[in-house]
C-alpha positions in Angstrom: -41.2 80.7 42.3 -41.5 82.9 39.2 -41.8 86.1 41.4 -38.6 85.2 43.2 -36.7 84.8 39.9 -37.8 88.2 38.8 -36.8 89.7 42.1 -33.3 88.2 41.8 -33.0 89.4 38.3 -34.1 92.9 39.3 -31.8 93.1 42.2 -28.8 91.8 40.2 -29.4 94.6 37.6 -29.8 97.2 40.3 -26.5 96.2 42.0 -24.7 96.1 38.7 -25.7 99.7 38.0 -24.6 100.8 41.5 -21.2 99.2 41.2 -20.5 101.2 38.0 -21.4 104.6 39.5 -18.7 107.2 40.0 -17.3 107.1 43.6 -17.0 110.8 44.4 -16.0 110.2 48.1 -12.6 108.8 46.9 -12.0 111.7 44.5 -9.9 114.6 45.7 -11.7 117.9 45.3 -9.6 120.9 44.3 -10.6 124.5 44.6 -9.6 126.5 41.5 -7.0 129.1 42.2 -6.8 132.7 41.0 -3.1 132.2 39.9 -1.1 129.6 38.2 0.4 127.1 40.7 1.9 124.5 38.3 0.3 121.7 40.3 -0.7 119.3 37.6 -3.1 116.4 38.1 -4.3 113.5 36.1 -7.8 113.1 37.5 -10.3 114.4 40.0 -12.9 117.1 40.7 -12.3 120.9 40.6 -14.6 123.8 41.4 -14.7 127.6 41.9 -17.0 129.6 44.1 -17.3 132.7 42.0 -20.8 133.8 41.7 -21.4 135.8 38.5 -24.8 136.0 37.0 -25.5 136.1 33.3 -21.9 135.5 32.0 -21.4 134.8 28.3 -18.6 132.6 27.0 -17.2 134.8 24.3 -14.5 132.6 22.9 -12.1 129.6 23.4 -8.5 129.8 22.3 -5.5 127.7 22.7 -1.7 127.8 22.1 1.2 125.5 22.6 4.1 126.7 24.6 7.1 124.6 23.6 9.5 126.3 26.0 7.2 125.4 28.9 6.0 122.0 27.5 2.3 122.6 27.8 -0.7 123.7 25.8 -2.8 126.5 27.2 -6.6 126.4 26.7 -8.4 129.6 27.6 -12.2 130.2 28.0 -12.9 133.9 27.7 -16.0 135.4 29.3 -17.6 138.8 29.0 -17.6 139.4 32.8 -14.8 140.6 35.1 -14.6 137.2 36.8 -15.3 133.7 35.7 -18.7 132.1 36.5 -19.0 129.4 39.1 -17.4 126.2 37.7 -17.7 122.5 38.6 -15.6 120.2 36.7 -14.2 116.7 36.5 -11.0 115.4 34.8 -11.4 111.7 33.9 -8.4 109.6 33.5 -10.2 106.7 31.9 -12.2 108.7 29.4 -9.5 111.2 28.4 -12.0 114.0 28.9 -12.4 117.1 31.0 -16.1 117.8 31.9 -16.9 121.4 32.9 -20.1 123.0 34.0 -20.3 126.8 33.9 -23.3 128.0 36.0 -25.4 131.1 35.1 -23.6 131.1 31.7 -24.6 131.1 28.0 -22.6 130.5 24.9 -21.9 133.6 22.7 -22.5 133.7 19.0 -18.8 134.3 18.1 -17.5 130.8 19.1 -16.4 129.1 15.9 -14.1 126.3 15.0 -11.5 125.2 17.5 -8.7 124.6 15.0 -5.8 122.2 15.4 -4.4 121.4 18.7 -1.5 119.4 20.1 -3.3 117.8 23.0 -7.0 118.5 22.4 -9.1 116.5 20.0 -12.2 118.6 20.2 -14.4 120.8 22.5 -18.1 120.3 22.7 -20.7 122.5 24.2 -24.1 121.5 25.7 -26.4 124.4 26.9 -28.4 123.2 29.8 -31.6 125.2 30.0 -31.2 129.0 29.9 -28.7 129.3 32.7 -25.9 126.7 32.4 -23.4 125.5 29.9 -21.8 122.0 30.0 -18.5 121.5 28.2 -16.5 118.5 27.2 -12.9 118.8 26.4 -11.8 115.6 24.6 -8.2 115.0 24.9 -6.0 113.0 22.4 -4.3 111.1 25.3 -4.3 110.9 29.1 -2.6 114.2 30.0 -2.1 116.1 33.2 -3.8 119.5 33.7 -3.3 122.6 35.9 -6.4 124.8 36.1 -6.8 128.4 37.3 -8.8 131.5 36.6 -7.9 135.1 35.8 -9.9 138.3 36.2 -10.5 141.6 34.3 -11.7 140.0 32.0 -12.8 136.6 33.4 -10.9 133.7 31.9 -10.7 130.0 32.8 -7.3 128.7 32.0 -6.3 125.0 31.6 -2.7 124.1 31.0 -2.3 120.6 29.5 0.9 118.7 29.5 2.2 115.2 28.7 
């Protein structure tokens, strides 16, 4: 009798955790374009297939474009193209999660400053080869994401 109660408790905890997991099958997966498309989205997965090894994130900058109604966030790299990127824009958490593969963070990245739509940007080096980034937004905004080359830049346009 005691063992069956423990089993029921264990299974209920297990199923509770499973029900709170992210359902990636229902998410739309977007491939990052090499040009601005002005297709804004509120949530989902995005990725690029670029394969640069040993990229360094040199700086992150931002600027509000009142005429266009968006704030542009730019990640600058020391390579000609951006590294491989995998990211997720969460509607619920008001965050953009970005993983840069084969990338390290440079010494020159300082304070982010004041932003209209971004609360803060946090970096988490993962081992010697990857860099995870969290862009914490002030509210639930839409984003358009693309990359530019020579030099490599990942661009995120954020609008209300």
